[in-house]
TORKOLTOR-7524 format. One record per residue: y, z, x of N, C-alpha, C in turn. Coordinates in steps of 0.02 Angstrom, whole numbers, padded with zeros to 5 digits, always signed. Each point is the difference from the previous one (the first is absolute). Layout:
// TORKOLTOR-7524
YZXYZXYZX/...
//
This chain:
// TORKOLTOR-7524
+01171-00365+00292-00030-00065-00016+00020-00020-00070/+00031-00059-00007+00023-00023-00065-00048-00053-00026/-00029+00008-00059-00046-00050-00025+00032-00069-00004/-00039-00050+00019+00024-00069+00000-00019-00032-00067/+00050-00022-00038-00013-00026-00067-00004-00076-00001/-00003-00032+00059-00005-00073+00003-00072-00021-00013/-00009-00047-00045-00067-00024-00019-00011-00072+00023/-00061-00017+00021-00016-00070+00014-00003-00039-00065/+00011-00065+00003-00005-00040-00061-00070-00001-00028/-00007+00001-00067-00064-00004-00034+00003-00054-00053/-00059-00026-00016-00002-00056-00047+00013+00022-00072/-00017+00062-00016+00007+00025-00068+00063+00043-00004/+00052-00023-00035+00063+00038-00002-00007+00067-00034/-00046+00007-00048-00010+00064-00033-00028+00052+00048/-00047-00022+00042-00027+00046+00051+00054+00021+00049/+00044-00047+00017+00054+00016+00046+00046+00053-00029/+00017-00007-00064+00043+00049-00033-00034+00068-00002/-00065+00002-00018-00035+00063-00003-00001+00034+00068/-00012-00039+00053-00002+00029+00067+00069+00026+00020/+00052-00036-00018+00068+00024+00013+00013+00066-00035/-00023+00006-00062+00009+00062-00038-00039+00057+00033/-00060-00014+00024-00039+00053+00033+00034+00021+00065/+00027-00047+00037+00036+00017+00061+00062+00042-00014/+00035-00016-00054+00058+00040-00020-00022+00071-00018/-00057+00005-00034-00028+00065-00017-00017+00039+00064/-00032-00032+00048-00016+00034+00063+00064+00023+00034/+00050-00043+00001+00063+00017+00032+00030+00064-00031/-00003+00006-00067+00026+00059-00033-00039+00063+00018/-00066-00006+00002-00041+00058+00021+00018+00021+00071/+00006-00049+00044+00017+00014+00070+00070+00031+00005/+00045-00022-00043+00067+00029-00001-00003+00075-00017/-00048+00018-00043-00010+00071-00015-00017+00039+00063/-00043-00028+00042-00016+00033+00063+00062+00006+00045/+00038-00054+00004+00059+00001+00043+00050+00054-00022/+00009+00007-00065+00045+00053-00025-00025+00069+00021/-00066+00010-00008-00029+00065+00018+00007+00013+00075/-00009-00052+00041+00006+00007+00072+00072+00015+00021/+00048-00029-00036+00071+00014+00016+00017+00073-00015/-00030+00027-00051+00014+00070-00019-00036+00049+00045/-00065-00014+00014-00043+00050+00032-00020-00019+00071/+00019-00059+00023-00024-00023+00065-00071-00026-00004/-00023-00032+00053-00068-00026+00001-00033+00014+00067/-00066+00004-00002-00039+00013+00061-00062-00045-00002/-00019-00027+00057-00057-00046+00005-00060+00034+00032/-00058-00012-00028-00064+00020+00028-00042-00063+00012/-00034-00004+00057-00038-00060+00017-00074+00016+00006/-00041-00046-00026-00073+00008+00001-00034-00065+00019/-00058+00006+00030-00041-00058+00018-00059-00003-00048/-00001-00050-00044-00054-00009-00048-00035-00065+00018/-00062+00004+00023-00034-00060+00024+00039-00027+00060/+00017-00063-00003+00039-00031+00054+00074-00006-00018/+00022+00036-00051+00068-00007-00025+00039+00066+00007/+00066-00008+00010+00045+00058+00003+00036+00007-00066/-00005+00060-00028+00031+00017-00064+00058+00047+00013/+00058-00015-00030+00057+00045+00002+00011+00029-00070/+00000+00066-00004+00018+00034-00062+00072+00025+00009/+00045-00026-00040+00071+00017+00004+00018+00045-00059/+00009+00064+00014+00013+00049-00052+00075+00012-00009/+00024-00003-00061+00067+00023-00017-00007+00073-00021/+00033+00045+00036-00009+00071-00015-00066+00026+00026/-00013+00064-00011-00059+00032+00028-00054+00014-00051/+00014-00012-00065-00045+00022-00052-00071-00027+00004/-00008-00064+00017-00066-00031+00000-00037+00006+00067/+00034+00021+00052-00032+00001+00066-00061+00046+00001/+00004+00063-00023-00060+00042+00002-00053-00020-00050/+00017-00041-00048-00048-00022-00050-00041-00061+00024/+00030-00042+00042-00031-00064+00018-00029+00000+00071/+00032+00033+00047-00018-00009+00071-00063+00037+00023/-00020+00058-00027-00059+00033+00028-00063-00042+00001/-00012-00039-00052-00062-00040-00004-00001-00055+00053/+00059-00020+00025+00004-00055+00049+00012+00025+00071/+00002+00065+00011+00024+00027+00064-00042-00022+00060/-00063-00016-00011-00043-00021+00056+00016-00071+00023/+00042-00037-00037+00015-00069+00016+00070-00009+00029/+00034+00055+00017+00068-00003+00026+00002-00043+00063/+00052-00042+00005+00008-00044+00057+00074-00001+00021/+00014-00035+00054+00069-00003+00026+00044-00042-00045/+00064+00018-00005+00047-00040-00040+00006-00071+00028/+00013-00047-00044+00012-00069+00019+00056-00028-00043/+00037-00048+00028+00055-00031-00037-00025-00049-00052/-00062-00023+00007-00026-00051-00044-00068+00019-00028/-00003+00049-00045-00064+00018-00030-00026-00057-00044/-00065-00001-00010-00030-00053-00041+00016+00011-00074/+00005+00062-00020+00016+00016-00070+00045+00062+00000/+00053-00003-00040+00044+00058-00010-00003+00021-00073/-00013+00064-00011+00000+00028-00068+00056+00050-00005/+00045-00009-00048+00057+00044-00012-00019+00049-00055/+00005+00065+00014-00024+00051-00046+00056+00049-00016/+00005+00019-00064+00049+00050-00020-00016+00027-00069/+00031+00056-00015-00003+00028-00068+00071+00018-00021/+00011+00004-00065+00066+00016-00025+00019+00073+00013/-00048+00045-00010+00016+00072+00001+00027+00022+00068/-00036-00016+00054+00021+00025+00065+00061-00037+00028/+00013-00061-00024+00058-00037+00024+00060+00005-00047/-00010+00032-00057+00054+00008-00049+00030-00067-00019/-00043-00049-00011+00023-00067-00020-00040-00023-00061/+00021-00057-00027-00036-00031-00054-00014-00073+00018/-00050-00028-00032-00013-00071+00008+00058-00040-00030/+00010-00063+00023+00048-00044-00034-00016-00002-00075/+00052-00005-00041-00007+00008-00072-00052-00046-00030/-00001-00064+00020-00048-00047-00030-00072+00019+00016/-00013+00023+00061-00067+00021+00019-00019+00064-00037/+00046+00047-00003-00013+00062-00036-00016-00013-00073/+00038-00045-00030-00011-00017-00071-00068-00034-00010/-00018-00044+00047-00065-00033-00004-00057+00051+00003/+00004+00047+00046-00054+00050+00007-00003+00046-00061/+00058+00016-00029-00001+00039-00061-00035-00038-00056/+00014-00064-00005-00032-00041-00051-00076-00003+00010/-00021-00007+00063-00071-00003+00015-00034+00065-00017/+00032+00056+00013-00030+00065-00015-00017+00006-00075/+00045-00026-00042-00009+00006-00072-00046-00054-00029/-00004-00057+00033-00039-00057-00027-00044-00030+00055/-00034+00042+00037-00035-00023+00060-00055-00050-00016/-00031+00005-00058-00054-00048-00017+00027-00071-00008/+00064-00007-00015+00030-00066-00007+00022-00029+00067/+00018+00043+00047+00032-00024+00061-00045+00002+00062/-00054+00039-00003-00043+00007+00059-00066-00036-00011/-00024-00032+00054-00065-00032-00002-00056+00051+00013/-00062-00024+00004-00057+00046+00008+00001+00038+00066/+00034-00026+00052+00005+00035+00064+00068+00034+00008/+00034+00012-00056+00066+00032-00001+00054-00044+00031/-00014-00065+00008+00052-00045+00023+00051-00011-00056/+00064-00005+00020+00053-00014-00049-00002-00076-00012/-00025-00020-00057-00020-00069-00012+00054-00051+00018/+00060+00009-00026+00052-00051+00010+00027+00000+00071/-00011+00053+00037+00030+00007+00066-00051-00002+00057/-00060-00022-00016-00053-00003+00050-00022-00072+00008/+00015-00029+00059-00015-00071+00011-00031-00012+00068/+00004-00062+00023-00030-00018+00064+00035+00033+00059/+00066+00001-00002+00038+00029+00056+00016+00073-00011/+00026+00016-00059+00019+00069-00015-00056+00033-00039/-00027+00053+00028-00052+00039-00035+00033+00064-00027/-00018+00020-00060+00034+00056-00032-00050+00040-00042/+00000+00066+00010-00048+00044-00033+00035+00065-00019/-00014+00024-00061+00027+00064-00022-00058+00043-00023/-00016+00051+00039-00057+00043-00014+00021+00052-00052/-00015-00016-00063+00020+00043-00055-00037+00067+00007/+00033+00054-00016-00027+00067+00009+00041+00034+00053/-00016-00011+00065+00045+00025+00052+00065-00040+00003/-00001-00060-00031+00060-00043-00004+00025-00018+00070/-00045-00033+00038+00016-00023+00067+00011-00076-00003/+00057-00022+00026+00016-00071+00003-00015-00026+00070/-00040-00053+00004-00016-00033+00063+00018-00073-00006/+00040-00026+00047+00023-00070-00002-00005-00028+00071/-00024-00061+00007-00008-00032+00065+00027-00071-00002/+00041-00017+00050+00019-00070+00013-00044-00024+00056/-00050-00040-00017-00050-00022+00049+00030-00045+00054/+00052-00036-00017+00030-00046+00048+00039+00038+00053/+00033+00054-00020+00040+00039+00048-00038+00058+00030/-00062+00013-00023-00038+00058+00024+00041+00064-00008/+00029+00006-00060+00043+00057-00016-00022+00027-00068/-00008+00066-00005-00024+00031-00062+00042+00060-00017/-00001+00019-00064+00034+00060-00025-00050+00043-00038/+00008+00066+00009-00044+00049-00032+00044+00055-00026/-00001+00011-00067+00047+00048-00030-00037+00044-00051/+00023+00063-00002-00020+00047-00053+00061+00042-00016/+00004+00024-00061+00059+00038-00020+00007+00064+00040/-00055+00036+00010+00002+00064+00036-00061+00004+00045/+00013+00008+00065-00055+00002+00049-00050+00056-00015/+00023+00054-00032-00044+00056-00016-00052-00018-00053/+00010-00056-00034-00047-00021-00052-00055-00046+00026/-00001-00013+00064-00054-00042+00029-00067+00033-00013/-00047-00034-00031-00066+00031-00013-00040+00008+00065/-00047+00046+00000-00036+00016+00062-00038-00060+00027/-00027-00042-00045-00039-00057+00024+00045-00052+00033/+00064-00002-00018+00046-00045+00034+00018+00026+00069/+00003+00066+00008+00011+00029+00066-00058-00016+00046/-00061+00002-00029-00060-00011+00040-00008-00072+00022/+00019-00048-00041-00006-00071+00018+00062-00037-00024/+00057+00010+00033+00063-00026-00023+00008-00075+00011/+00043-00030-00041+00022-00070+00009-00056-00050-00009/-00051+00018-00038-00058-00045-00009+00021-00069-00026/+00041-00001-00051+00016-00063-00033+00035-00047+00048/+00051+00023+00034+00038-00043+00046-00043-00023+00058/-00038+00046+00030-00042-00019+00057-00054-00048-00020/-00029+00008-00059-00051-00046-00024+00030-00070-00010/+00058-00005-00033+00033-00065-00008+00010-00034+00067/+00027+00038+00047+00024-00030+00062-00058-00020+00046/-00049+00044+00008-00055-00015+00046-00045-00055-00026/-00004-00009-00066-00044-00051-00029+00019-00070+00022/+00063-00010+00017+00022-00066+00023-00011-00010+00074/-00030+00049+00033-00008-00003+00073-00072+00010+00021/-00046-00023-00041-00072+00003+00015-00024+00071+00012/+00034+00048-00030-00022+00069+00001-00005+00024-00072/-00051+00038-00016-00010+00022-00068-00003+00076-00004/+00041+00027-00042-00001+00071-00017-00062+00011-00044/-00044+00046+00020-00062+00011-00038-00009+00074-00016/-00035+00013-00055-00019+00068-00019-00067+00015+00034/+00004+00030+00059-00061+00014+00039+00016+00052+00053/-00051+00034+00023+00005+00045+00057-00023-00036+00063/+00012+00031+00058-00021-00031+00063-00007+00054+00053/-00058+00001+00033-00012+00046+00056-00036-00039+00055/+00008+00022+00062-00033-00034+00055+00026+00025+00066/+00004-00045+00049+00028+00016+00065+00041-00060+00023/+00028+00005+00060+00045-00052+00023-00034-00068+00005/-00066-00002+00010-00035-00063+00008-00024-00029-00066/-00001+00039-00053-00021-00026-00064-00018+00056-00049/-00001-00018-00064-00015+00050-00050-00023-00032-00065/+00000+00039-00053-00025-00023-00065+00054+00007-00052/-00003-00045-00049+00042+00004-00059-00041+00032-00056/+00030+00048-00035-00034+00036-00053+00026-00024-00067/-00042-00034-00038+00022-00034-00061-00030+00034-00061/+00041+00008-00052-00025+00029-00062+00056+00026-00043/-00012+00006-00064+00050+00026-00046+00010+00075+00012/+00052+00028-00030+00013+00071+00006-00059+00041-00021/-00017+00051+00040-00057+00043-00016-00066-00024+00029/+00001-00056+00035-00063-00027+00028-00021+00035+00064/+00046+00036+00032-00017+00035+00062+00038-00026+00060/+00049-00045-00009+00038-00026+00057+00036+00056+00038/+00038+00040-00038+00039+00053+00032-00045+00052+00033/-00053+00019-00035-00046+00050+00028-00031-00025+00065/-00018-00064+00002-00028-00030+00061+00050+00002+00056/+00062-00020-00014+00052-00001+00052+00014+00070+00025/+00006+00048-00046+00015+00069+00020-00058+00032+00039/-00061-00019-00016-00057+00027+00036+00000-00020+00073/+00037-00053+00016+00000-00026+00069+00054+00032+00043/+00044+00041-00029+00055+00029+00039-00025+00047+00054/-00053+00036-00013-00028+00046+00050-00053-00032+00044/-00001-00067+00001-00049-00035+00041+00036-00040+00054/-00037-00041+00035+00029-00043+00052+00036-00060-00030/-00011-00013-00064+00031-00058-00032+00074+00013-00013/+00038-00054-00003+00072+00003-00014+00013-00022-00072/+00058+00021-00025+00018-00008-00071+00056-00051-00005/-00009-00051-00042+00054-00048-00013+00024+00005-00072/-00044+00019-00046+00020+00002-00071-00054+00035-00041/+00021+00032-00055-00050+00022-00049+00010-00034-00067/+00054-00042-00006+00014-00028-00065+00031-00070+00002/+00049-00011+00042+00034-00066+00004+00009-00020+00072/-00011-00063+00014+00011-00025+00067+00015-00075-00003/+00012-00030+00057+00018-00071+00004-00054-00036+00039/-00025-00057-00026-00051-00037+00035+00021-00072+00011/-00030-00030+00051+00009-00072+00011-00068-00027+00022/-00009-00065-00006-00062-00031+00022+00011-00048+00058/+00063-00009+00021+00016-00046+00054+00034+00036+00058/-00023-00010+00063-00056-00042+00021-00069+00032-00010/+00000+00064-00019-00063+00035-00015+00016+00053-00053/-00051+00024-00036+00013+00054-00048+00027+00061+00036/+00056+00025-00025+00035+00056+00032+00033+00042-00054/+00001+00066+00011+00033+00045-00047+00056+00037+00035/+00056+00007-00035+00058+00037+00026+00012+00061-00045/+00015+00056+00032+00017+00060-00038+00070-00007-00030/+00008+00025-00062+00064+00002-00033+00026+00072-00007/-00044+00045-00020+00021+00069-00014-00047+00049+00034/+00027+00056+00022-00042+00052+00029-00017+00054-00050/+00008-00016-00064-00011+00048-00054-00075+00009-00015/-00019+00061-00013-00067+00015-00025+00006+00038-00065/-00043-00015-00047+00003+00032-00066-00067+00033-00015/+00004+00062-00024-00059+00038-00018-00003+00006-00076/-00058-00010-00028-00008-00002-00073-00026+00067-00025/+00046+00047-00010-00017+00062-00032-00035+00051+00045/-00023+00053-00032-00030+00056+00035-00063-00020+00038/-00038-00047-00027-00062-00020+00033+00014-00028+00070/+00053-00041+00007+00017-00028+00066+00027+00054+00046/+00038+00048-00026+00025+00054+00041-00058+00041+00029/-00053+00009-00039-00058+00036+00025-00041-00043+00047/-00001-00066-00012-00039-00045+00042+00033-00009+00069/+00067+00004+00002+00037-00008+00062+00045+00060+00011/-00028+00059+00012+00041+00061+00006+00050-00003+00057/-00015-00038+00052+00046-00005+00057+00064-00037-00018/+00000-00038-00055+00059-00037-00021+00043+00039-00050/-00029+00050-00032+00036+00037-00053+00066+00029+00025/+00003+00029+00060+00065+00029+00022+00054-00052+00014/-00019-00064+00002+00048-00052+00018+00030-00034-00061/-00021+00020-00059+00024-00033-00062+00075+00007-00006/+00034-00055-00016+00072-00004-00002+00029+00025-00066/-00039-00005-00054+00027+00015-00067-00039+00056-00035/-00013+00054+00036-00041+00055-00026+00028+00026-00066/+00066+00006-00005+00030+00031-00059-00006-00044-00062/-00019-00064+00009-00005-00046-00058-00070-00026-00012/-00049+00033+00031-00068-00025-00005-00030+00004-00070/+00032+00038-00044-00025+00003-00069+00011-00066-00037/+00051-00038+00022+00016-00063-00035-00004-00061+00046/-00011+00011+00064-00004-00055+00049-00064+00007+00041/-00023-00056+00027-00053+00003+00050+00027+00033+00063/-00042+00038+00033+00019+00029+00065+00011-00057+00050/+00055+00004+00036+00019-00055+00045+00023+00028+00067/-00019-00033+00054+00023+00020+00066+00015-00061+00041/+00044+00009+00049+00018-00054+00045-00032+00014+00068/-00052-00038+00015-00042+00015+00058+00037-00005+00066/+00051-00043+00003+00036-00008+00063+00034+00064+00021/+00018+00043-00048+00033+00063+00017-00048+00049+00033/-00064-00007-00012-00049+00050+00022-00054-00029+00045/-00017-00064-00009-00054-00031+00040+00024-00069+00024/+00055-00002+00036+00028-00065+00021-00049-00038+00045/-00043+00037+00036-00049-00032+00044-00055-00035-00039/-00007+00014-00065-00053-00029-00040+00022-00062-00038/+00065-00017+00005+00026-00057-00038+00001-00061+00045/-00026-00056-00025+00001-00063+00037+00039-00051-00040/+00037-00043+00034+00042-00049-00035-00040-00059-00026/-00059-00011+00027-00041-00055-00024-00058-00014+00046/-00046-00043-00024-00058-00020+00041-00034-00059-00033/-00041-00038+00038-00040-00054-00031-00049+00029-00051/-00009-00037-00054-00048+00021-00052-00070-00026+00019/-00046+00046+00009-00068-00018+00019-00047-00003-00060/+00018+00034-00055-00042+00001-00060+00040+00026-00059/-00022-00018-00059+00028+00028-00062-00054+00045-00030/+00020+00063-00015-00046+00048-00030+00022+00015-00071/-00049+00003-00045+00014+00017-00070-00031+00068-00013/+00040+00054-00001-00029+00067-00009-00026+00012-00071/-00053+00038-00005-00028+00024-00063-00019+00072+00008/+00021+00044-00044-00019+00070+00002-00069+00007-00033/-00049+00026+00038-00069+00003-00025-00020+00069-00024/+00032+00053+00026-00020+00068-00016-00059+00024+00042/-00029-00044+00041-00055+00020+00044+00028+00028+00065/-00043+00027+00042+00022+00032+00062+00023-00050+00052/-00040-00053+00011+00011-00044+00057+00042-00061-00018/+00034-00026+00051+00040-00061-00006-00037-00059+00031/-00001-00057-00035-00035-00059+00025+00043-00062-00009/-00015-00050+00040+00029-00067-00008-00055-00048-00022/+00017-00046-00045-00045-00055-00015+00042-00064-00008/-00026-00055+00023+00038-00063-00006+00015-00016-00073/+00058-00028-00011+00019-00024-00066+00032-00068+00007/+00012-00034-00055+00025-00068+00003+00076-00002+00006/+00026-00057+00022+00072-00009+00003+00030+00005-00071/-00037-00025-00049+00023+00004-00069+00009+00071-00024/-00048+00043+00017+00004+00070-00020+00059+00034+00034/+00012-00016+00064+00057+00028+00036+00066-00024-00031/+00002-00064-00019+00061-00027-00030+00013+00033-00068/-00052+00013-00038+00008+00033-00065+00025+00072+00009/-00015+00031+00056+00025+00067+00013+00072+00000+00025/+00019-00054+00035+00066-00002+00032+00054-00032-00043/-00016-00055-00032+00052-00041-00032+00029+00029-00065/-00040+00023-00048+00029+00019-00064+00053+00055+00005/-00014+00053+00038+00049+00055+00005+00062-00022+00037/-00008-00043+00050+00058-00026+00037+00044-00040-00047/-00029-00047-00036+00040-00045-00043+00029+00039-00059/-00036+00049-00026+00024+00038-00057+00057+00046+00020/-00005+00031+00059+00048+00052+00018+00064-00027+00032/-00003-00057+00032+00056-00023+00041+00037-00057-00034/+00063+00012-00018+00041-00052-00032+00007-00060+00045/-00013-00059-00027+00008-00061+00039-00064-00026+00030/-00055+00039-00003-00063-00023+00027-00032-00048-00050/-00029-00054+00025-00029-00049-00044-00050-00043+00037/+00005-00066-00009-00049-00046+00026-00003+00002+00076/+00057+00001+00034+00000+00000+00073-00033+00064+00027/+00012+00056-00034-00032+00063+00020-00075-00005-00007/-00022-00027-00056-00072-00007-00011-00032-00045+00053/+00034-00055+00017-00027-00046+00050-00007+00033+00068/+00051+00040+00020-00005+00033+00065-00056+00051+00000/-00006+00040-00053-00054+00049-00002-00068-00033-00002/-00005-00057-00034-00062-00037-00002-00019-00025+00069/+00050-00025+00037-00012-00023+00068-00022+00057+00045/+00031+00057-00008-00015+00058+00042-00072+00022-00007/-00025+00008-00061-00068+00027-00010-00053-00051+00022/+00019-00063+00007-00047-00051+00024-00004-00002+00076/+00050+00029+00033+00003-00005+00073-00032+00059+00036/-00012+00056-00037-00029+00059+00032-00059+00024-00041/-00046+00039+00029-00056+00027-00038+00025+00050-00053/-00035+00005-00055+00018+00046-00054-00059+00047-00014/+00016+00064-00012-00052+00050-00011+00020+00046-00058/-00049+00024-00035+00010+00056-00046-00007+00064+00041/+00049+00044-00006-00002+00064+00035-00019+00053-00051/-00062+00022+00001-00025+00049-00048+00015+00069+00027/+00050+00032-00029+00028+00062+00026-00042+00060-00020/-00020+00039+00049-00035+00062-00013+00047+00060+00000/-00026+00058-00016+00041+00060-00004+00011+00033+00068/-00039-00017+00050+00011+00025+00068+00055-00043+00032/+00062+00025-00003+00057-00039+00020-00002-00021+00074/-00032+00040+00042-00003-00015+00072-00038-00065+00013/-00045-00019-00045-00039-00061+00011+00043-00064-00008/+00053+00004-00040+00038-00061-00016+00029-00032+00062/+00039+00035+00043+00026-00032+00060-00056-00020+00049/-00055+00037+00000-00056-00017+00044-00030-00068-00019/-00008-00011-00065-00028-00063-00023+00046-00058+00016/+00065+00009-00011+00049-00053+00014+00003-00013+00075/-00001+00053+00041+00002-00009+00073-00060-00038+00025/-00058+00014-00027-00060-00037+00021+00006-00074-00018/+00027-00013-00059+00010-00070-00019+00046-00036+00049/+00056+00032+00019+00049-00031+00044-00027-00008+00071/-00047+00043+00020-00026-00004+00068-00059-00047+00005/
//
């Protein structure tokens, strides 16, 4: 696929020039992928996310084991016309380099990132209406999307440097950009339920979202997410699973969920990383691709024995859901807030007061759904 550099006429010639420059920039990044694919070959993986087909086109093998496990429950049949294609590669495994101008730009950003990156790590001069561009300083991951062509690029210098949290929820930036234009919103929330309906678990990190989701694995409830998922409000509130990843927070969670401890994927790195497992590898029957949202729950850890539900307001649910979503996800803004606001007004909202008897948690949620 060759990027199309033809632009429609615009009234402001300066905007036209800037967009041409951004398209030229995208073309150079994409050329980097093409070079890597010529050297190492390419392979396509296809996934169904919501109602859309995603193609991940890997140059070389380096990024495949880093990116695909979290998405394995969404595998679908190949198609000639995917809705979105993401081209992924790293320099180390393909023995290639980025085009000189792109490599020089990234070197400059590394040394002067406060001048070149916005608050969401967007590359200021190269991030516009059509071309979205983000450089995640630290792991140094470049994400670029051409919204008109539904074509994206994802690059890192060495696939072995992918941080564990990126393995657990990969491609967040690109997927958030792309789905936001299609009445679907990437949200920081968990989700459990059954095929006929379930609940969205809203709250900042440490509020009990993951613990609630993990407590349901040994119950009749199904698991869609413990951290990130995709929601829509049209024609009804609905949640779609994005990742089958589960994360345990330290020794306390390992003791709380002893049946999950043998399944941890990164045991040798637990001193510096959260324990992480891919549920589809071990509990594929417990993963669901999505369900209608019947309620929004806001978990609170009480330290008491029993778990209870009490009604709460749509405003309280929105305050639990929106800030962490908008803060964590590059590109989230007013449209994201509006969709989340609409969602919490369409379904009942409850505070989920979490007790220490973990078996009660899925029982309380199941009673609510029934």
